[in-house]
C-alpha positions in Angstrom: 32.7 31.1 66.8 35.4 29.1 64.1 37.3 25.8 65.7 40.4 25.6 64.2 41.7 22.7 62.6 44.0 20.7 64.6 47.9 21.4 64.1 48.9 17.9 64.2 47.2 14.8 63.0 45.3 12.9 65.2 45.0 9.3 65.9 42.6 7.3 63.4 41.3 5.5 66.4 40.7 8.5 68.7 38.5 9.6 65.6 36.5 7.2 64.3 35.9 7.3 68.2 34.7 10.8 68.9 32.6 10.1 65.4 30.8 7.2 67.3 30.1 9.9 70.7 28.6 12.6 68.1 25.9 10.6 67.7 24.1 10.5 70.9 21.9 12.4 70.3 20.8 11.0 67.0 17.2 9.7 66.7 18.6 5.2 68.2 16.9 4.4 64.7 18.5 0.3 65.3 15.5 -0.5 67.9 13.0 0.6 65.0 11.3 3.0 66.8 12.2 6.3 64.0 9.4 5.9 61.6 11.3 8.2 59.0 15.1 8.9 56.9 16.5 5.7 57.6 15.6 2.3 56.1 17.9 0.2 58.8 17.5 -3.6 58.7 20.2 -4.9 60.8 24.0 -4.2 61.9 25.1 -7.6 59.4 23.4 -6.0 56.5 25.1 -2.8 57.4 28.6 -4.1 57.1 27.9 -5.2 53.6 26.6 -1.9 52.5 30.1 -0.4 53.8 32.0 -3.1 52.5 30.6 -2.5 49.2 30.5 1.5 49.6 34.3 1.3 50.1 35.4 -1.5 47.7 34.6 1.6 45.3 35.2 4.9 47.4 37.8 6.4 45.8 36.3 6.2 42.1 34.6 8.5 40.3 31.4 8.3 37.9 32.4 11.6 36.4 33.7 10.2 33.1 32.3 6.7 32.2 34.6 6.0 29.5 37.6 6.6 32.4 36.1 3.7 35.4 34.5 1.5 32.9 34.0 -0.9 35.6 31.6 2.1 37.3 29.7 2.4 34.5 28.6 -1.3 33.9 27.8 -1.0 37.5 25.1 1.9 36.5 24.4 0.0 33.5 23.5 -3.4 35.5 21.0 -1.1 37.9 19.7 0.8 35.6 18.3 -2.3 34.0 17.3 -4.0 37.0 15.8 -1.1 38.0 13.6 -1.0 34.6 12.9 -4.6 35.1 10.9 -4.2 38.2 9.0 -0.8 36.5 7.8 -3.1 34.0 10.1 -1.2 31.0 10.7 -2.2 27.7 14.5 -2.8 26.3 14.2 1.0 25.0 14.4 1.7 28.8 16.6 3.5 29.9 18.5 6.2 32.2 21.7 6.7 35.2 21.8 6.7 39.2 21.2 9.7 40.8 22.6 10.6 44.3 19.1 10.9 45.6 15.9 11.4 44.8 16.1 15.3 45.2 18.3 15.0 41.3 16.5 12.7 40.5 13.0 14.8 40.9 15.4 17.7 39.2 16.5 16.2 36.8 12.6 15.0 35.4 12.2 18.7 35.3 15.2 20.0 34.1 13.9 17.7 30.9 11.0 18.6 30.0 11.5 21.5 29.8 14.1 22.2 27.6 12.1 19.2 25.5 9.4 21.7 25.2 11.4 24.6 24.3 13.3 22.9 21.2 10.6 21.0 20.1 7.5 23.4 20.6 9.3 27.0 21.6 7.7 27.4 25.2 9.2 30.4 26.7 7.1 29.9 30.0 7.1 26.2 31.4 4.7 25.1 33.2 4.1 22.0 35.2 1.5 20.3 36.7 1.0 18.4 40.2 -1.5 17.2 43.0 -1.0 18.8 46.0 0.2 16.6 47.6 3.2 16.0 45.5 7.3 15.7 47.0 8.8 19.3 47.9 11.7 18.3 45.8 9.5 19.6 42.7 8.9 22.8 44.4 12.8 23.3 45.0 12.8 22.0 41.2 10.9 24.8 40.5 12.0 27.3 42.2 15.7 26.3 40.5 14.6 25.8 37.3 12.0 28.3 36.9 9.4 26.0 35.6 5.8 27.3 37.4 3.7 25.4 38.9 0.2 24.4 38.6 -1.4 23.0 41.6 -4.3 20.3 41.6 -6.5 20.1 44.4 -7.8 16.7 46.0 -10.7 14.8 46.1 -12.3 13.8 49.7 -10.1 11.0 49.5 -7.1 12.8 48.4 -6.6 11.7 45.4 -5.8 14.4 42.9 -9.1 15.8 41.0 -9.0 15.2 37.6 -11.1 17.2 35.8 -9.1 20.4 37.3 -5.9 19.1 36.3 -7.6 18.6 32.3 -8.5 22.5 32.7 -4.8 23.1 34.5 -3.4 21.7 30.9 -1.8 24.7 28.7 0.8 25.0 25.8 3.0 25.9 28.3 2.4 22.7 29.6 5.8 21.1 29.8 5.0 18.1 32.2 2.6 16.6 34.5 3.6 14.5 37.4 1.9 12.1 39.7 3.0 10.0 42.4 3.2 6.9 43.8 2.6 6.8 46.1 2.4 10.5 47.2 4.5 10.9 51.3 1.9 13.4 52.9 -0.6 10.0 52.8 0.3 6.9 51.8 -1.9 7.5 48.3 -1.4 6.1 45.1 -2.4 8.2 42.9 -4.5 7.5 39.6 -1.4 7.1 36.9 -3.4 5.6 34.2 -6.3 8.0 34.3 -3.2 10.5 34.4 -1.4 8.7 31.5 -4.5 8.5 29.7 -4.9 12.4 29.8 -1.3 12.8 29.3 -1.1 10.8 25.8 -4.0 13.1 24.6 -2.7 16.0 25.3 1.2 14.3 24.0 2.8 16.1 27.3 5.0 13.6 28.9 3.6 12.0 32.8 6.4 11.6 34.8 5.7 8.7 37.8 7.7 10.1 41.6 8.2 6.6 42.8 11.0 7.7 44.8 9.6 6.0 48.2 7.8 3.0 46.3 10.0 2.3 43.0 11.2 -0.5 45.4 8.3 -2.0 47.2 5.4 -1.6 45.1 6.2 -4.4 42.7 7.4 -6.7 45.0 4.5 -6.0 46.8 2.4 -7.0 43.6 4.3 -10.1 43.3 3.1 -11.1 46.8 -0.7 -10.7 45.6 -1.0 -7.5 46.7 -4.1 -5.5 44.9 -1.5 -2.7 43.4 -2.9 -0.5 40.4 -0.7 -0.1 37.3 1.5 2.8 37.6 4.4 2.2 35.7 5.7 1.4 32.0 3.0 -0.5 31.2 1.3 2.6 31.3 0.9 3.7 28.0 1.2 7.8 29.1 4.1 7.3 31.5 7.4 8.8 29.9 9.8 8.2 32.9 9.8 7.3 36.6 12.3 8.0 39.8 13.1 5.6 42.1 15.4 5.4 45.0 17.2 2.5 45.9 18.4 3.5 49.2 15.0 3.7 50.5 13.2 0.5 50.4 16.0 -1.2 48.7 17.5 -0.3 51.3 21.1 0.7 49.4 23.6 2.8 51.7 22.5 7.0 51.3 23.3 8.7 48.1 21.7 6.0 45.1 18.6 7.0 43.7 17.4 6.2 40.0 15.8 8.5 37.3 15.0 5.9 33.9 12.9 7.4 31.1 10.6 5.4 27.7 13.7 5.7 25.3 16.6 7.8 25.2 14.9 10.6 23.0 13.9 11.7 26.6 16.7 11.0 28.5 19.1 13.2 25.8 17.5 16.1 27.0 18.9 15.6 30.7 22.3 15.6 29.3 24.6 18.9 29.6 28.1 19.5 27.7 30.4 21.5 27.4 32.7 22.1 23.8 34.7 25.2 24.7 36.3 25.3 27.8 39.9 25.1 28.4 40.3 21.9 30.2 38.0 20.3 27.8 35.5 18.8 26.0 32.7 18.2 28.9 30.3 16.1 28.7 27.6 15.2 32.1 24.5 12.9 32.2 22.6 15.1 35.3 23.3 17.2 38.3 26.4 16.0 39.4 30.5 16.3 38.5 31.5 14.1 40.3 29.9 10.6 41.2 30.6 8.6 44.0 31.7 5.2 43.2 31.0 3.9 47.1 26.9 4.5 46.4 26.9 2.9 42.7 29.3 -0.1 44.0 26.3 -0.7 46.8 23.4 -0.2 45.3 24.3 -2.9 42.8 25.7 -5.1 46.0 22.1 -4.7 47.6 20.1 -5.9 44.7 22.4 -8.7 43.7 22.1 -9.4 47.5 18.8 -9.2 47.9 17.6 -10.7 44.7 13.4 -10.8 43.9 12.5 -12.9 46.5 15.2 -11.1 49.3 13.2 -7.9 48.1 9.5 -10.3 48.0 9.8 -11.3 51.8 10.9 -7.3 52.7 7.7 -6.0 51.5 6.0 -8.9 53.0 7.7 -7.9 56.2 6.6 -4.2 55.8 3.2 -5.3 54.5 2.2 -7.1 57.5 3.2 -4.4 59.9 1.2 -1.4 57.7 -1.7 -3.7 58.4 -1.6 -4.8 61.7 -0.6 -0.7 62.6 -3.3 0.5 60.6 -5.7 -2.4 62.5 -4.9 -1.1 65.5 -5.7 2.3 64.5 -8.8 1.8 62.8 -9.7 -0.1 66.2 -9.3 3.7 68.4 -12.5 5.2 68.3 -10.4 8.6 68.3 -8.7 8.0 65.5 -8.9 6.4 61.4 -6.3 6.6 59.4 -6.9 9.2 56.3 -7.4 7.9 52.4 -6.9 4.9 50.7 -2.9 4.3 51.6 -1.9 1.2 49.3 2.2 1.1 50.3 5.0 1.4 53.0 3.4 4.4 54.2 0.2 6.5 55.7 -1.5 8.9 58.1 -3.4 9.5 60.2 -6.3 11.3 62.1 -8.2 12.7 64.7 -11.7 12.6 64.5 -12.6 13.2 68.4 -12.8 17.4 69.1 -11.1 16.5 72.9 -8.1 14.5 70.9 -5.0 17.3 69.8 -3.9 14.7 67.2 -0.3 17.4 67.7 -0.6 16.1 71.2 -1.3 12.6 70.7 2.6 13.6 68.9 4.0 15.1 71.5 3.0 11.7 73.8 4.3 9.3 71.4 7.7 11.5 71.3 8.0 11.5 75.2 7.7 7.8 75.0 10.6 7.5 73.0 9.6 7.6 69.4 10.2 10.0 66.6 7.3 10.9 65.2 6.5 12.9 61.8 3.9 15.5 62.0 0.8 16.1 58.9 -0.7 19.5 57.8 -3.5 21.1 56.6 -5.2 18.3 57.5 -2.9 17.3 61.1 -2.1 14.6 61.1 0.6 11.7 62.3 2.7 9.8 59.9 4.3 6.5 59.3 7.1 5.3 57.0 7.2 1.8 57.7 10.0 -0.9 56.9 10.3 -4.6 57.5 12.0 -3.5 60.6 9.0 -1.8 62.0 7.4 -5.3 61.8 8.3 -7.1 65.2 8.0 -3.4 67.3 4.5 -2.7 66.2 2.3 -4.3 69.1 5.1 -1.5 71.8 4.1 1.1 69.2 0.4 0.8 69.4 0.0 0.4 72.6 2.4 3.6 73.0 -0.5 5.4 70.8 -4.0 4.0 73.3 -1.8 5.4 75.7 -0.6 8.6 73.8 -4.8 9.1 72.9 -5.6 9.0 76.5 -3.5 10.8 78.3 -4.2 13.9 75.7 -8.3 13.3 76.4 -7.6 13.3 79.9 -5.8 16.6 79.9 -6.6 18.5 76.9 -4.2 21.7 77.9 -1.7 19.4 76.4 -3.0 20.7 73.3 -1.6 23.8 74.2 1.7 22.9 74.7 5.1 21.8 73.6 4.8 20.8 69.9 1.0 20.6 70.1 1.4 24.8 70.2 3.8 24.8 68.0 2.4 22.7 65.0 -0.9 24.1 66.3 -0.2 27.7 65.9 2.1 27.7 62.8 -0.6 25.9 60.7 -3.2 28.6 61.4 -1.4 31.7 60.9 -2.8 32.7 57.8 0.2 34.9 56.1 2.6 31.8 54.4 4.7 34.2 52.7 5.4 35.6 56.5 5.7 31.7 57.9 8.5 30.8 54.6 10.2 33.5 55.3 10.9 33.6 59.0 11.3 29.7 58.3 14.1 30.1 56.0 15.6 33.0 58.7 15.3 30.3 61.6 16.8 27.8 59.5 19.4 29.6 57.6 21.5 30.3 61.5 22.3 27.2 61.4 24.8 27.4 59.0 26.1 31.1 60.6 29.9 30.7 61.4 30.8 28.3 63.9 27.6 26.4 63.7 23.8 27.2 65.0 20.4 25.7 66.7 17.5 25.4 64.7 14.5 26.2 67.5 11.3 24.9 66.5 9.2 25.9 69.7 10.6 26.7 73.2 13.0 28.8 73.3 16.0 29.4 75.4 16.4 32.7 78.1 15.7 36.1 75.6 14.9 34.3 72.3 11.4 33.4 71.2 10.9 30.5 69.3 9.8 30.2 65.5 6.0 30.2 66.4 6.5 33.0 69.1 8.2 35.0 66.7 5.5 34.3 63.5 2.7 34.8 66.5 4.3 37.8 66.9 4.5 39.6 63.7 1.4 38.0 62.6 -0.6 40.0 65.3 1.8 42.9 65.0 0.5 42.8 61.2 -3.3 43.0 61.9 -2.7 45.6 64.6 -1.2 48.0 62.0 -3.5 47.2 59.7 -6.8 48.0 62.3 -4.7 51.4 63.0 -3.7 52.0 59.5 
């Protein structure tokens, strides 16, 4: 049922109180127990972001000729980004609303460039299976077919197979620094050499790493070259609202030079409202996000970001060491940067059941699939909770090992069964069906696990449908 708009306006203090109350069931990220979605430092920093954002809350970046201050801010943000990405004076770009918009823009740009310069009518892009889901969204939105590169045993893309996937329809190659599922930095130098030889653009998705890997390197961490130092790299996406600790709504996409960026632009000359031009996906572009991004870069500077990177790496290394000391677990691959995943190497320890136990202890832990694992995106804030996390993780592992039935309960059953339903198209269809229910008139709930009353869970429905399908096939 729709909730009607109030007839009369309400007191502002009461409204603000309600907004605070709405958060009661949200993740408690301020105590360092959330391992994704939020990049929080402390209340002083949050207050600074709010003030920076508020100073431009009404300004609109749609027309760079109107609010010239916003264009100045954007130019300085892009210049600072190009600086830490080792770009030349020709590197240019725009501020976007987030990593997804940055990824979408790269696909649109290289599709249009290939169409214009080479007459490509059936565009394809090549990327590792670990590429962020935003690239799959871009494929669907812009009609660019994906050619997936499988991984080697160390979770890096198989470059021999990458070479074989290149054809006349290839409009771009994608690498990540790092990729999200396991925190591995793709072999950008080798990929750049391939891209340069074949004259194919190479985009580096550094939405996660763009504002922390450079500062880890400045602190002496051995990070392989992945930015504009690699000749074949033609563009990079980097989120300021992740490890740049800006307010939400601030990413960047930069290109090696304007010849690439031009293809990102949109213009329409015959609209009755006048000639229209836009530099990225959005029309209205919130000035507050620009101001907060510029403000946070000025606030931290390279020295501040180096300290944040130092604290983050310290937390990562302690967590990895603690996990390595547990014989039942291992870190996946060779993650370099602020995130990693780990899995079970003990048949008696179901990693999803371990995740359930961690959730029960107040941690919000993300799950991986193919292979099954748990995920941690570590920030400087987590340094103070490392010991507590590892203590709970040891207890969680021990609890699961002592009671194998935990693997058949709760989220462990959900994720385990989901991963083994072979009809992935059916999984996609049912996930979309359930997900869309959240947006029916009046709102709804997304239930991935336990159903209420007669309403079965998503996994139950998936498995039931699969069993029925198999029964029909057997009887036909």
